[in-house]
N, C-alpha and C positions, 0 to 999 in steps of 0.2 A: 651065514648065507644058506638058504634052503637049496635043496637039490634042483628045484625048478629054476632058481636064479643062476645057479652054476651052469646048468644046461644052456640057458639063454646067453650067458657070457661066453661059453665055449662055442656056441653056434655063431655068435657075432664075431668071435676071434677067427673062426674058420672062414667065415665070409670075407673078413678083412684080408686074410692071407691069400685067398684065391681070387681076389679082385685083380683085374688086369694091371692096374697101376703099380701094385706092389711087386708083381712078377717082373714087369718092365724095369722097375727101379733096381731090383736085385740083379737082373742081367746087366744093366748099365754099370753098376758098381763092379761086378766081376770083370767086365770088358775094360772098364776104366783102369782097374788095378793092373791088368795085363798090359794095357796100352802104356801105362806109366813106365813100365820096365823098358819098353821099346824106346820111348822118348829119352829116358835117362841114358840108355846105351848110345843113342845118336848124339846126345850132348857130350858125353864122355869120350866117345870114339871119333867124332867128327868135329864138333864145334870147339871143344877144348884144345885139340891139336892145332886147329886153325888159329885160335887165339894164342896158342903157345908159339906159333911162328913169330909173333911179335913180343913175346915175353915168356912167362912160365906156362906150363901145360895145365896147371890146376888153377881155375878161377878163384878158388878159395884163398890163394896166396896173395891176391890183390887186396890191399888195405891201406888206410891212411891213419897216421898217428895224430891224435888230437891232444894227447897229454903224455909226455915222455917220462922216463925213457922207454921206448918201445923196442924191446929185445925179446928174442925167443919166439917160439911158435906153440900153438896148441894150449895145453893147460899151463905150460911153463912161461907163457907170454907175460910180459910186464907192460905197464902203461895202459892207456885207453886207446883202443883202435876202432875204426869204423871199417867193417869187413864188406866193402862195396863189391868185391869180387863175388861173394856168395850171393848177394842180391842180384847181380848181373847174371849169374848162372841160373838162378831160379826164374828170373824174367825171361831168359832165353828158352828155358824149358816150357814155361807157360805159353809163350808165343808160338813155339813149334807145335805144342799140343793143340792150341786153339786153331792154328792154320790147318793142321791135318784133320781135325774134327770138322771144321767148316768145309774144306774142299773135298774131303772123302765121304762125309756123312750128310751134313746139312744141305749143301748145295745140290747134290744129286737127288736127295729126297724132295727138296722143294721143286725141282724140275719135274720129277715123277708125279708129284701131287698136282702140279699145274696141268700136266698132260691128262691125268685122270679126270680132273675137273672140266677140262675142255671137251673131252670125249663125252662126259656126262651131259654137259650143256648141249652139245651137238645132237646127242641121242634124244634128249627131251624136246628139242626144237624150241629153245627158250625164246620168249618174246620180250623185247625190251619195253619197259614201261616208260612212257613219255609223260612227264608231268605237265599238265596244262593249267594255266592260270585261269581264274574266273573271268578276267577280261577277254581272254582268247575265246573262251566258250561262248560268251555273250556276243562277240563279233561273228562267230560261226552261226549262231542262231539268227542274228540279224541278216546275214548274207543269205541264209536259207529262206527266210521269210520274204526277202526282196526277190529272190529267184522264183518263188512260188507265185507271187503276184503277177509276174510276167511283165513284159516291156510295155511302156506307155502308161502304166498306172502310177501316177505320182503319189507322193505322200499325202495322207489325209489329215 
């Protein structure tokens, strides 16, 4: 590769990194990682104890044996188990994350953008465009011509 090509590739890479979308994505990943810790804490500290009031505190302990003998836990477990408690825990984490993101980020941003758009339209004094069919235009022309002829002049 020549020095000229290397410089072009380097400039392209710098332009890619400084593009707004890449920075926004990086911020989203960092915030998402931090937010994941909060959601995990809520599930472990609040949801699991609530579920634990009806059974065990750890959702991972809920399973069904489909081929016995199902004995032991962890790596020492025998038999074939379906760990539906783990799936339930992951589903709860997803639903909580989705709800928080929607209610604390998406919904307020949508309302804000709607207000900004309404202000912009009011400032511009937008005019609504009314679509008129060809028949309506012809009727208006006919009515105008009849009005110009005046009363008493019949059709020729």
